[in-house]
C-alpha positions in Angstrom: 0.0 0.0 0.0 1.1 3.6 -0.6 -0.4 7.0 -0.5 -0.3 9.9 -3.0 1.6 13.0 -1.9 -1.6 14.7 -0.7 -2.6 11.6 1.3 -6.0 11.4 -0.2 -5.5 8.5 -2.8 -4.1 5.3 -1.5 -3.2 2.5 -3.8 -3.3 -1.1 -2.7 -1.9 -4.2 -4.2 -3.6 -7.6 -3.9 -2.2 -11.1 -4.3 -2.5 -14.0 -6.5 -4.1 -17.2 -5.2 -3.7 -20.3 -7.4 -5.3 -18.5 -10.3 -8.5 -17.9 -8.4 -7.9 -14.2 -7.7 -6.0 -12.2 -10.2 -3.3 -9.8 -9.0 -4.7 -6.3 -9.0 -4.0 -2.8 -7.9 -6.8 -0.6 -6.6 -6.6 3.2 -6.5 -9.0 4.5 -3.8 -10.6 7.8 -3.0 -10.7 8.1 0.8 -13.1 11.0 1.0 -15.7 9.5 -1.4 -15.0 5.9 -0.1 -14.9 4.6 -3.7 -12.5 2.8 -6.0 -11.3 5.2 -8.7 -9.6 2.6 -10.8 -8.5 -1.1 -10.8 -5.4 -2.0 -12.7 -4.7 -5.5 -13.9 -1.6 -6.9 -15.6 0.7 -8.6 -13.1 0.7 -12.4 -13.0 1.7 -12.7 -9.4 1.4 -10.9 -6.1 2.0 -7.2 -6.2 5.0 -6.6 -3.9 5.5 -2.9 -4.1 3.8 0.3 -5.1 5.0 4.0 -5.3 3.5 7.2 -6.7 5.6 9.5 -8.9 6.1 12.8 -7.1 3.7 14.6 -9.4 1.0 12.0 -8.6 0.3 11.3 -12.3 1.8 7.8 -12.4 2.0 4.8 -10.2 4.8 2.2 -10.3 4.2 -1.4 -9.3 6.5 -4.4 -9.0 5.4 -8.0 -8.7 6.7 -11.3 -7.7 6.4 -12.2 -11.4 9.6 -10.2 -11.8 7.9 -7.3 -13.7 7.5 -3.7 -13.1 4.8 -1.6 -14.5 3.9 2.1 -14.8 0.3 3.0 -14.7 -1.4 6.4 -15.6 -3.4 7.8 -12.6 -6.7 9.2 -13.6 -7.5 12.8 -12.8 -9.8 13.4 -10.0 
């Protein structure tokens, strides 16, 4: 889990359980209590997340040995 610089938008990474649950990243809006976006693409547990300083991109790394850069939607 990580938070945007303003602390209003956490991103969480979910695991991968024997192909039953896909690995996913959820971008949340704390004030509205909603999911802004769900990102899919990793094939194993998401092991790290970080927002770029400008908050426009999110970097994720996974146990599948991949790193991905995601575009964060505007509010």
